[in-house]
TIZA-554835 format. One record per residue (C-alpha): residue number from 1; x, y, z. Coordinates in Angstrom, 3 decimals, decimal comma. Example, Ala and Ser with C-alpha at 12.3 -4.5 7.8 and 13.67 -1.06 7.14 Angstrom:
2
<1 <12,300 -4,500 7,800>> <2 <13,670 -1,060 7,140>> 
end
This chain:
628
<1 <-5,616 -56,708 100,685>> <2 <-4,456 -57,491 97,144>> <3 <-4,387 -53,794 96,291>> <4 <-2,075 -53,108 99,230>> <5 <0,178 -55,912 97,999>> <6 <0,401 -54,256 94,581>> <7 <1,075 -50,863 96,147>> <8 <3,797 -52,201 98,442>> <9 <5,500 -54,044 95,588>> <10 <5,271 -51,628 92,678>> <11 <5,609 -48,202 94,326>> <12 <9,441 -48,456 94,432>> <13 <9,435 -49,527 90,762>> <14 <7,339 -46,496 89,807>> <15 <9,753 -44,229 91,655>> <16 <12,725 -45,835 89,919>> <17 <11,192 -45,458 86,454>> <18 <10,256 -41,807 86,991>> <19 <13,770 -41,054 88,283>> <20 <15,236 -42,846 85,245>> <21 <13,430 -40,406 82,933>> <22 <15,615 -37,638 84,335>> <23 <18,793 -39,702 84,755>> <24 <20,812 -37,677 82,227>> <25 <19,705 -34,295 83,571>> <26 <21,240 -32,256 86,355>> <27 <19,831 -32,447 89,868>> <28 <16,055 -32,195 90,150>> <29 <14,939 -32,118 93,787>> <30 <11,536 -33,468 92,766>> <31 <13,180 -36,794 91,859>> <32 <14,484 -37,346 95,388>> <33 <11,206 -36,238 96,946>> <34 <9,080 -38,373 94,606>> <35 <11,114 -41,574 95,090>> <36 <11,074 -41,033 98,869>> <37 <7,307 -40,528 98,691>> <38 <6,887 -43,773 96,747>> <39 <8,933 -45,621 99,357>> <40 <6,814 -44,058 102,088>> <41 <3,655 -45,269 100,359>> <42 <5,155 -48,754 100,035>> <43 <5,992 -48,677 103,750>> <44 <2,440 -47,697 104,710>> <45 <1,013 -50,467 102,535>> <46 <3,411 -52,974 104,120>> <47 <2,443 -51,860 107,620>> <48 <-1,229 -52,242 106,700>> <49 <-0,541 -55,782 105,482>> <50 <1,327 -56,466 108,728>> <51 <-1,703 -55,333 110,711>> <52 <-3,984 -57,537 108,609>> <53 <-1,855 -60,672 108,965>> <54 <-1,277 -59,999 112,685>> <55 <-4,954 -59,504 113,547>> <56 <-6,535 -62,145 111,285>> <57 <-3,840 -64,866 111,187>> <58 <-4,509 -65,081 107,451>> <59 <-1,968 -64,809 104,690>> <60 <-2,375 -63,015 101,377>> <61 <-1,468 -65,327 98,498>> <62 <-1,802 -63,808 95,045>> <63 <-1,270 -65,494 91,675>> <64 <-0,944 -62,484 89,414>> <65 <-0,548 -64,408 86,154>> <66 <1,077 -67,416 84,523>> <67 <4,762 -66,863 83,979>> <68 <6,735 -69,939 82,866>> <69 <4,592 -72,831 81,631>> <70 <6,572 -75,482 79,739>> <71 <5,436 -79,111 79,886>> <72 <5,037 -79,999 83,563>> <73 <6,881 -76,853 84,650>> <74 <4,349 -74,304 85,889>> <75 <5,782 -71,232 87,617>> <76 <3,293 -68,411 88,209>> <77 <4,069 -64,777 88,819>> <78 <2,846 -65,130 92,403>> <79 <3,400 -63,447 95,724>> <80 <2,758 -64,387 99,323>> <81 <2,415 -62,130 102,349>> <82 <2,802 -64,221 105,483>> <83 <4,383 -63,720 108,889>> <84 <7,947 -63,935 107,546>> <85 <7,601 -62,008 104,296>> <86 <5,551 -59,172 105,807>> <87 <8,161 -58,722 108,551>> <88 <10,827 -58,388 105,893>> <89 <8,624 -56,058 103,838>> <90 <8,190 -53,682 106,765>> <91 <11,902 -53,700 107,636>> <92 <12,943 -53,147 104,009>> <93 <10,501 -50,328 103,279>> <94 <10,941 -48,559 106,622>> <95 <14,731 -48,441 106,430>> <96 <14,666 -47,678 102,698>> <97 <12,332 -44,721 103,186>> <98 <14,690 -43,177 105,740>> <99 <17,691 -43,889 103,511>> <100 <15,979 -42,176 100,574>> <101 <15,236 -39,089 102,652>> <102 <18,795 -39,048 103,998>> <103 <20,129 -39,369 100,453>> <104 <18,436 -36,117 99,409>> <105 <20,858 -34,336 101,696>> <106 <23,838 -36,637 101,231>> <107 <23,764 -36,555 97,417>> <108 <22,785 -32,884 97,290>> <109 <25,818 -31,771 95,289>> <110 <26,254 -34,892 93,148>> <111 <25,795 -34,328 89,430>> <112 <24,212 -37,784 89,063>> <113 <21,590 -37,115 91,744>> <114 <18,682 -38,355 89,610>> <115 <20,450 -41,516 88,427>> <116 <21,307 -42,414 92,016>> <117 <17,671 -42,402 93,092>> <118 <16,666 -44,501 90,097>> <119 <19,187 -47,178 91,102>> <120 <18,295 -46,924 94,800>> <121 <14,568 -47,450 94,235>> <122 <15,257 -50,308 91,811>> <123 <17,350 -51,889 94,571>> <124 <14,383 -51,802 96,945>> <125 <12,003 -53,140 94,278>> <126 <14,320 -56,109 93,647>> <127 <14,435 -56,865 97,377>> <128 <10,636 -56,724 97,567>> <129 <10,408 -59,225 94,694>> <130 <12,841 -61,458 96,584>> <131 <10,941 -61,504 99,879>> <132 <7,396 -61,519 98,476>> <133 <7,686 -64,242 95,806>> <134 <5,938 -67,535 96,514>> <135 <8,459 -69,663 94,627>> <136 <12,192 -70,172 94,272>> <137 <12,393 -68,759 90,754>> <138 <10,772 -65,475 91,784>> <139 <13,143 -65,361 94,739>> <140 <16,063 -65,925 92,375>> <141 <14,921 -63,120 90,045>> <142 <14,869 -60,717 92,996>> <143 <18,153 -62,238 94,183>> <144 <19,852 -61,383 90,900>> <145 <18,107 -58,004 90,827>> <146 <19,678 -56,911 94,096>> <147 <23,000 -58,210 92,772>> <148 <22,735 -56,050 89,660>> <149 <21,603 -52,969 91,595>> <150 <24,393 -53,426 94,139>> <151 <26,882 -53,438 91,247>> <152 <25,385 -50,203 89,917>> <153 <25,377 -48,540 93,338>> <154 <28,733 -49,726 94,701>> <155 <30,334 -48,571 91,454>> <156 <28,196 -45,427 91,288>> <157 <31,276 -43,203 91,367>> <158 <32,949 -45,292 88,664>> <159 <34,698 -42,194 87,307>> <160 <36,827 -41,954 90,434>> <161 <40,291 -43,417 90,232>> <162 <42,152 -45,312 92,910>> <163 <42,119 -43,527 96,242>> <164 <44,236 -44,073 99,319>> <165 <42,533 -43,396 102,669>> <166 <44,387 -45,776 104,944>> <167 <42,852 -48,537 102,826>> <168 <44,061 -50,726 100,014>> <169 <45,038 -48,208 97,299>> <170 <44,215 -50,754 94,586>> <171 <40,512 -50,531 95,420>> <172 <38,351 -48,171 93,391>> <173 <34,538 -48,040 93,133>> <174 <34,584 -49,965 89,848>> <175 <36,922 -52,610 91,259>> <176 <34,797 -53,005 94,403>> <177 <31,582 -53,267 92,346>> <178 <33,095 -55,943 90,129>> <179 <34,402 -57,871 93,123>> <180 <30,953 -57,921 94,752>> <181 <29,245 -58,868 91,499>> <182 <31,653 -61,651 90,509>> <183 <31,915 -63,181 93,978>> <184 <28,142 -63,311 94,255>> <185 <27,807 -64,856 90,797>> <186 <30,153 -67,660 91,888>> <187 <27,984 -68,357 94,948>> <188 <24,773 -68,011 92,922>> <189 <25,833 -70,941 90,760>> <190 <25,508 -73,096 93,872>> <191 <22,056 -71,724 94,554>> <192 <20,987 -72,468 90,968>> <193 <22,131 -76,076 91,336>> <194 <20,043 -76,337 94,515>> <195 <16,970 -74,985 92,704>> <196 <17,515 -77,428 89,814>> <197 <17,767 -80,327 92,276>> <198 <14,503 -79,279 93,905>> <199 <12,632 -79,195 90,606>> <200 <14,245 -82,392 89,305>> <201 <13,153 -84,372 92,355>> <202 <9,907 -82,682 93,399>> <203 <8,630 -81,321 90,104>> <204 <7,706 -77,894 91,465>> <205 <9,357 -74,750 92,756>> <206 <6,377 -73,409 94,721>> <207 <7,290 -73,027 98,394>> <208 <4,209 -74,814 99,735>> <209 <4,589 -77,812 97,402>> <210 <8,338 -78,094 97,945>> <211 <8,104 -77,939 101,741>> <212 <5,257 -80,472 101,830>> <213 <7,261 -83,004 99,812>> <214 <10,851 -82,369 100,907>> <215 <10,683 -85,067 103,607>> <216 <9,979 -87,701 100,947>> <217 <13,494 -87,303 99,532>> <218 <16,525 -89,194 100,783>> <219 <18,603 -87,535 103,486>> <220 <21,624 -87,371 101,181>> <221 <19,641 -85,507 98,547>> <222 <18,214 -83,083 101,128>> <223 <21,749 -82,415 102,371>> <224 <22,880 -81,678 98,799>> <225 <19,955 -79,300 98,234>> <226 <20,612 -77,568 101,561>> <227 <24,333 -77,202 100,855>> <228 <23,812 -75,666 97,419>> <229 <21,140 -73,271 98,668>> <230 <23,374 -72,251 101,553>> <231 <26,269 -71,565 99,176>> <232 <24,058 -68,920 97,590>> <233 <23,237 -67,545 101,040>> <234 <26,939 -67,439 101,917>> <235 <27,684 -65,254 98,917>> <236 <24,820 -62,824 99,412>> <237 <25,363 -62,527 103,172>> <238 <29,153 -62,394 102,747>> <239 <29,966 -65,413 104,871>> <240 <33,466 -66,884 104,780>> <241 <35,028 -67,459 102,266>> <242 <32,858 -65,033 100,248>> <243 <33,254 -62,248 102,800>> <244 <35,868 -59,948 101,256>> <245 <33,478 -58,038 99,011>> <246 <31,457 -56,617 101,901>> <247 <34,097 -54,287 103,340>> <248 <35,333 -53,277 99,887>> <249 <31,745 -52,341 98,954>> <250 <32,169 -49,280 101,183>> <251 <33,519 -47,497 98,089>> <252 <29,903 -46,765 97,157>> <253 <27,923 -43,799 98,553>> <254 <27,205 -44,182 102,273>> <255 <23,383 -44,406 101,913>> <256 <24,016 -47,440 99,709>> <257 <26,068 -48,998 102,502>> <258 <23,194 -48,363 104,921>> <259 <20,716 -50,031 102,584>> <260 <22,938 -53,014 101,714>> <261 <23,875 -53,731 105,320>> <262 <20,591 -53,027 107,063>> <263 <17,670 -53,996 104,864>> <264 <18,486 -55,439 101,471>> <265 <21,325 -57,429 100,011>> <266 <23,173 -59,024 102,934>> <267 <19,966 -59,929 104,751>> <268 <18,798 -61,936 101,723>> <269 <20,975 -64,916 102,639>> <270 <19,550 -65,056 106,162>> <271 <16,047 -64,726 104,726>> <272 <16,670 -67,666 102,379>> <273 <17,699 -69,951 105,252>> <274 <14,700 -68,824 107,305>> <275 <12,283 -69,231 104,389>> <276 <13,657 -72,696 103,532>> <277 <13,668 -73,817 107,168>> <278 <11,752 -77,013 106,284>> <279 <14,750 -78,103 104,219>> <280 <17,375 -77,271 106,823>> <281 <15,376 -78,772 109,692>> <282 <15,424 -82,096 107,841>> <283 <19,224 -82,204 108,031>> <284 <20,274 -80,972 111,512>> <285 <23,917 -81,825 110,825>> <286 <23,951 -79,199 108,070>> <287 <22,247 -76,780 110,429>> <288 <24,998 -77,292 112,994>> <289 <27,627 -76,595 110,310>> <290 <25,820 -73,343 109,463>> <291 <25,867 -72,405 113,153>> <292 <29,587 -73,189 113,452>> <293 <30,398 -71,129 110,374>> <294 <28,284 -68,272 111,734>> <295 <30,120 -68,309 115,066>> <296 <33,477 -68,316 113,272>> <297 <32,460 -65,366 111,077>> <298 <31,134 -63,481 114,120>> <299 <34,467 -63,468 115,966>> <300 <36,527 -63,367 112,752>> <301 <34,870 -60,137 111,574>> <302 <34,878 -58,614 115,063>> <303 <38,642 -59,058 115,285>> <304 <39,119 -57,082 112,049>> <305 <36,822 -54,311 113,277>> <306 <38,982 -53,942 116,396>> <307 <41,999 -52,452 114,624>> <308 <40,547 -50,879 111,482>> <309 <40,674 -47,097 111,176>> <310 <38,215 -46,702 108,295>> <311 <34,886 -45,694 109,861>> <312 <32,680 -47,349 107,261>> <313 <34,739 -50,548 107,240>> <314 <34,453 -50,850 111,017>> <315 <30,676 -50,733 110,691>> <316 <30,859 -53,120 107,706>> <317 <32,804 -55,694 109,716>> <318 <30,253 -55,214 112,463>> <319 <27,527 -56,189 109,979>> <320 <29,506 -59,256 108,969>> <321 <29,839 -60,233 112,619>> <322 <26,125 -59,755 113,316>> <323 <25,223 -61,814 110,253>> <324 <27,277 -64,548 111,861>> <325 <25,053 -64,280 114,942>> <326 <21,949 -64,627 112,750>> <327 <23,308 -67,746 111,060>> <328 <24,105 -69,284 114,437>> <329 <20,460 -68,845 115,453>> <330 <19,163 -70,156 112,124>> <331 <21,590 -73,081 112,115>> <332 <20,437 -74,142 115,581>> <333 <16,805 -74,021 114,480>> <334 <15,971 -70,752 116,270>> <335 <14,583 -69,217 113,103>> <336 <12,368 -66,635 114,789>> <337 <15,354 -65,455 116,821>> <338 <17,382 -65,026 113,622>> <339 <14,542 -63,029 112,058>> <340 <14,135 -60,964 115,222>> <341 <17,822 -60,026 115,270>> <342 <17,675 -59,280 111,546>> <343 <14,898 -56,756 112,223>> <344 <16,438 -55,063 115,254>> <345 <19,874 -55,021 113,644>> <346 <18,428 -53,229 110,611>> <347 <17,402 -50,268 112,763>> <348 <20,620 -49,599 114,645>> <349 <22,932 -50,546 111,784>> <350 <21,205 -48,221 109,303>> <351 <21,521 -45,413 111,860>> <352 <25,247 -46,094 112,235>> <353 <25,846 -45,911 108,496>> <354 <23,706 -42,820 108,035>> <355 <25,539 -41,229 110,946>> <356 <28,832 -42,118 109,288>> <357 <27,525 -40,360 106,193>> <358 <26,881 -37,256 108,283>> <359 <30,443 -37,374 109,600>> <360 <31,826 -37,765 106,080>> <361 <29,692 -34,832 104,951>> <362 <31,178 -32,738 107,773>> <363 <34,771 -33,920 107,244>> <364 <35,121 -33,566 103,478>> <365 <34,656 -37,337 102,944>> <366 <37,363 -38,246 105,450>> <367 <36,992 -41,782 106,846>> <368 <40,088 -42,222 109,004>> <369 <38,799 -42,048 112,586>> <370 <42,288 -41,156 113,824>> <371 <41,981 -37,830 112,021>> <372 <38,809 -36,861 113,873>> <373 <38,056 -36,515 117,596>> <374 <35,971 -33,999 119,489>> <375 <33,206 -33,818 116,893>> <376 <30,465 -34,046 119,530>> <377 <30,343 -30,294 120,097>> <378 <29,892 -29,678 116,366>> <379 <27,572 -32,639 115,621>> <380 <25,557 -33,279 118,765>> <381 <22,558 -34,762 116,959>> <382 <24,658 -37,249 114,994>> <383 <26,782 -38,030 118,061>> <384 <23,771 -38,831 120,264>> <385 <22,062 -40,944 117,602>> <386 <25,219 -42,941 116,810>> <387 <25,877 -43,488 120,524>> <388 <22,356 -44,866 120,970>> <389 <22,856 -47,161 117,976>> <390 <26,236 -48,305 119,334>> <391 <24,669 -49,150 122,686>> <392 <22,031 -51,180 120,856>> <393 <24,731 -52,947 118,854>> <394 <26,626 -53,716 122,045>> <395 <23,467 -55,312 123,469>> <396 <22,879 -52,988 126,418>> <397 <19,523 -53,115 128,229>> <398 <16,889 -51,879 127,406>> <399 <17,852 -51,247 123,786>> <400 <16,778 -53,507 120,918>> <401 <20,075 -55,317 120,465>> <402 <19,960 -56,545 124,055>> <403 <16,796 -58,579 123,484>> <404 <17,679 -60,102 120,109>> <405 <21,378 -60,794 120,687>> <406 <20,811 -62,343 124,107>> <407 <18,211 -64,643 122,603>> <408 <20,829 -65,950 120,173>> <409 <23,248 -66,722 123,008>> <410 <20,400 -68,334 124,905>> <411 <19,576 -70,459 121,840>> <412 <23,208 -71,631 121,669>> <413 <23,256 -72,494 125,377>> <414 <19,819 -74,068 125,163>> <415 <20,935 -76,251 122,258>> <416 <23,953 -77,526 124,218>> <417 <26,271 -75,715 121,809>> <418 <28,372 -74,412 124,681>> <419 <31,483 -73,744 122,601>> <420 <29,461 -71,670 120,158>> <421 <27,950 -69,814 123,097>> <422 <31,449 -69,047 124,408>> <423 <32,581 -67,699 121,022>> <424 <29,502 -65,476 120,775>> <425 <30,038 -64,317 124,351>> <426 <33,613 -63,256 123,594>> <427 <32,392 -61,593 120,401>> <428 <29,829 -59,610 122,412>> <429 <32,670 -58,068 124,403>> <430 <34,679 -57,314 121,256>> <431 <31,602 -55,751 119,639>> <432 <31,085 -53,402 122,564>> <433 <34,759 -52,449 122,532>> <434 <35,133 -51,621 118,832>> <435 <31,766 -49,835 118,765>> <436 <32,853 -47,413 121,470>> <437 <36,375 -47,204 120,128>> <438 <34,756 -45,629 117,080>> <439 <32,533 -43,355 119,192>> <440 <35,465 -42,169 121,316>> <441 <37,848 -41,536 118,422>> <442 <35,237 -39,725 116,334>> <443 <33,205 -37,691 118,814>> <444 <35,352 -37,353 121,942>> <445 <38,942 -36,865 122,982>> <446 <41,550 -34,728 121,242>> <447 <40,350 -32,609 118,313>> <448 <42,719 -33,870 115,622>> <449 <40,799 -32,556 112,632>> <450 <42,415 -29,109 112,989>> <451 <45,716 -30,557 111,769>> <452 <44,119 -31,514 108,455>> <453 <42,188 -28,306 107,866>> <454 <38,706 -29,752 108,354>> <455 <35,846 -27,576 109,595>> <456 <33,153 -29,985 110,846>> <457 <29,501 -29,027 110,991>> <458 <26,184 -30,780 111,504>> <459 <24,216 -31,988 108,500>> <460 <20,805 -30,700 107,400>> <461 <18,122 -30,667 110,084>> <462 <15,728 -32,777 108,020>> <463 <18,374 -35,519 107,826>> <464 <18,647 -35,693 111,621>> <465 <14,848 -35,666 111,927>> <466 <14,616 -38,497 109,366>> <467 <17,143 -40,575 111,334>> <468 <15,274 -40,112 114,615>> <469 <12,608 -42,814 113,959>> <470 <15,305 -45,412 113,333>> <471 <17,108 -44,380 116,519>> <472 <13,795 -44,628 118,379>> <473 <13,197 -48,119 116,984>> <474 <16,749 -49,065 117,977>> <475 <15,617 -48,303 121,522>> <476 <12,131 -49,851 121,672>> <477 <12,019 -52,601 119,007>> <478 <13,169 -55,255 121,467>> <479 <10,256 -54,530 123,784>> <480 <7,920 -56,239 121,323>> <481 <9,717 -59,563 121,618>> <482 <6,723 -61,462 123,000>> <483 <4,337 -60,169 120,342>> <484 <6,904 -60,964 117,676>> <485 <7,336 -64,519 118,941>> <486 <3,591 -65,125 118,986>> <487 <3,277 -63,655 115,494>> <488 <6,051 -65,469 113,598>> <489 <5,799 -68,755 115,512>> <490 <2,583 -69,409 113,623>> <491 <4,791 -70,045 110,603>> <492 <8,257 -70,754 111,988>> <493 <9,071 -73,708 114,264>> <494 <9,809 -73,293 117,953>> <495 <13,406 -73,753 119,083>> <496 <12,731 -74,514 122,766>> <497 <13,727 -78,168 122,635>> <498 <15,447 -78,211 126,029>> <499 <14,077 -75,238 127,908>> <500 <16,421 -73,729 130,445>> <501 <15,181 -72,359 133,757>> <502 <14,480 -68,678 134,316>> <503 <17,326 -68,432 136,795>> <504 <19,771 -69,848 134,237>> <505 <18,462 -67,450 131,591>> <506 <18,980 -64,487 133,937>> <507 <22,512 -65,640 134,759>> <508 <23,319 -65,847 131,042>> <509 <21,914 -62,354 130,514>> <510 <23,993 -61,024 133,400>> <511 <27,178 -62,636 132,093>> <512 <26,632 -61,324 128,566>> <513 <25,738 -57,837 129,808>> <514 <28,799 -57,822 132,019>> <515 <31,231 -58,487 129,182>> <516 <29,470 -55,918 126,982>> <517 <29,693 -53,271 129,690>> <518 <33,326 -54,172 130,294>> <519 <34,031 -53,693 126,580>> <520 <32,379 -50,265 126,611>> <521 <34,088 -49,022 129,781>> <522 <37,468 -50,341 128,674>> <523 <37,160 -48,555 125,323>> <524 <36,127 -45,304 127,028>> <525 <38,910 -45,595 129,591>> <526 <41,578 -46,509 127,047>> <527 <40,738 -43,907 124,414>> <528 <40,257 -41,110 126,879>> <529 <43,978 -41,550 127,477>> <530 <44,855 -41,638 123,791>> <531 <44,474 -45,338 123,054>> <532 <47,073 -48,046 122,747>> <533 <50,769 -47,467 122,303>> <534 <51,889 -47,299 118,677>> <535 <54,321 -50,148 119,274>> <536 <51,281 -52,439 119,146>> <537 <50,990 -51,688 115,432>> <538 <54,381 -53,258 114,737>> <539 <53,435 -56,654 116,193>> <540 <52,791 -59,670 114,012>> <541 <49,232 -60,137 115,295>> <542 <48,318 -56,562 114,396>> <543 <49,747 -56,920 110,889>> <544 <47,945 -60,210 110,300>> <545 <44,570 -58,816 111,373>> <546 <45,181 -55,493 109,613>> <547 <45,735 -57,394 106,373>> <548 <42,515 -59,370 106,885>> <549 <44,484 -62,508 107,746>> <550 <46,032 -62,228 104,258>> <551 <42,938 -63,775 102,726>> <552 <42,628 -61,034 100,034>> <553 <46,337 -61,541 99,329>> <554 <45,725 -65,277 98,972>> <555 <42,822 -64,700 96,594>> <556 <44,807 -62,224 94,518>> <557 <48,173 -63,967 94,356>> <558 <47,379 -67,649 94,676>> <559 <44,013 -67,930 92,953>> <560 <43,644 -64,963 90,599>> <561 <47,282 -64,637 89,516>> <562 <47,624 -68,419 89,131>> <563 <44,491 -68,458 86,992>> <564 <45,875 -65,530 84,981>> <565 <49,192 -67,339 84,430>> <566 <47,412 -70,518 83,323>> <567 <45,238 -68,433 81,022>> <568 <48,323 -66,897 79,423>> <569 <49,820 -70,360 78,892>> <570 <46,555 -71,567 77,400>> <571 <46,486 -68,513 75,157>> <572 <50,011 -69,284 73,869>> <573 <48,996 -72,916 73,236>> <574 <45,928 -71,651 71,417>> <575 <48,028 -69,370 69,217>> <576 <50,800 -71,917 68,573>> <577 <48,755 -75,064 67,940>> <578 <44,993 -74,665 67,834>> <579 <44,997 -71,480 65,762>> <580 <47,672 -72,961 63,457>> <581 <45,599 -76,089 62,803>> <582 <42,403 -74,092 62,265>> <583 <44,199 -71,677 59,944>> <584 <45,752 -74,581 58,013>> <585 <42,353 -76,169 57,464>> <586 <40,922 -72,846 56,359>> <587 <43,825 -72,202 53,982>> <588 <43,516 -75,695 52,520>> <589 <39,865 -75,173 51,697>> <590 <40,579 -71,713 50,402>> <591 <43,365 -72,930 48,084>> <592 <41,312 -75,877 46,841>> <593 <38,458 -73,517 46,143>> <594 <40,760 -71,148 44,351>> <595 <42,072 -73,966 42,114>> <596 <38,539 -75,182 41,478>> <597 <37,430 -71,858 40,071>> <598 <38,635 -72,975 36,641>> <599 <35,548 -75,192 36,438>> <600 <33,349 -72,131 36,433>> <601 <35,443 -70,118 33,970>> <602 <32,927 -70,662 31,039>> <603 <35,888 -71,626 28,787>> <604 <34,734 -74,460 26,457>> <605 <38,262 -75,803 25,960>> <606 <38,865 -76,051 29,713>> <607 <35,485 -77,656 30,282>> <608 <36,207 -80,371 27,644>> <609 <39,578 -81,100 29,236>> <610 <37,972 -81,471 32,673>> <611 <35,278 -83,758 31,248>> <612 <37,887 -86,000 29,587>> <613 <39,932 -86,184 32,790>> <614 <36,853 -87,014 34,822>> <615 <35,720 -89,731 32,358>> <616 <39,209 -91,225 32,409>> <617 <39,189 -91,339 36,228>> <618 <35,765 -92,981 36,258>> <619 <36,831 -95,607 33,693>> <620 <39,979 -96,449 35,653>> <621 <37,955 -96,669 38,891>> <622 <35,373 -98,971 37,219>> <623 <38,023 -101,266 35,761>> <624 <39,758 -101,511 39,121>> <625 <36,506 -102,522 40,824>> <626 <35,757 -105,141 38,138>> <627 <39,217 -106,690 38,490>> <628 <38,919 -106,804 42,266>> 
end
């Protein structure tokens, strides 16, 4: 099995390196095909490892070589394939393979075609390092790798200036890339502190050693470690208050959005909490805080998706909301439920983003859903696939989202977190509404695109065919819930502390399904008639939500501008005082050196004079000492 581990891990790296060889050349189709092939090979190897772990109940633990050995610090270059990591490996490689194939069509006319695939494969390789490492340092290397690759990919079209598409005109690809990178570096500092605390108190960063000894630490120390690790997870998974970068990251190419939101970067934070469950289980009060924050983010993001008109940002806010669901499950100790929703969400969310890419391709990169309508007759394949994915996102039986999302609500109810359950229940209705608001405004109703001169058309056939497996998984993935539970519960703890009866579970399912169906039917009914009256857009509530509750404004004007003003004051102080003092010292030494040059003039007369003066000074100094 070790060979399959190597193949799964290094195939994306090989694809990235080969693509990099042609990065400066014009489009070479072979590059896209080769990188997609390497991802396909990685996926097959991951699936083979999944089969091995599933059938034998054995894990594959490989110590490739020594890496950092300094004193008592011994960190190997090691990897582990267990029930959690192999699940992530399969999700990452499966979605990434489809995204690579889709990108061949999406980036067809881009002059940096080859460079894009080099970055995209490197992104996947970094995520594989993150999920497969057997220690916190390896995880952190992959963590920073996906951060770097996200910066490269979000800012891929760095040459583009500011654009206004019913979005903040100050946002450009470079600005969005820098925002994501900087905000994640701030959060990563917290994660680093958590890793340092682990090593300082346990003496190792290997998962198995850390988790065996974590209970020996004081509760206060475990809380501190958990908090700092979770700060890192908050940044990577864009949880409040580090959430603003996620929607702005839509400035990158759409396949990048699909990969970030479905399989790589934003899922890393959830993976960290799941992987470090031994730490978070030791401090249930921290777990409850994580659940509360997740519930807040779920409804907070859903509210912004309700009124946004940018297609990609609606789906981005949807991701943010669903990440909130995952953190609720993880915070309440339902780790397998969080992982299950992570997997099912990856399938339908990647389809939604890839479908959005098809729409952009057909509409000359237009993203304003109010400029579309009636695209179904021109893009039936994309319309059907996105509708299926939206039904899965809304949690409609028997699609995948129904099984995983309902389990999260059941976990909240089961854990007596009734208020959190209520928030998630309301969010389920909002999710269904904004999902079908998008479907109605894009694919049905009045054909508004004629006014703007657009001539929509379906994308390449191979792109639709490539998306079909993800759409199929969005339908059937939830049916494997029992097998999934049996599989991952061998590593993750059970969350059934206070089991509810079957009748109660069915009532909860009925209530949740009812509000989801209401959200769908209300959206269809409302937008068949043209939507809400425009007077709604002049209300205070609409303006507050439209401006993201003025949080970006607060960051820009209160934090960033205040910091800039203080920096300018500090710069003036530096120029007026510090630089003056430093320059004065330098000038004093320079002048004294200049005057002292006479000593080295080689003039005998001057040398004798200096000697006499020096002897005189020494005699006076000696006499003074003798008198004293």
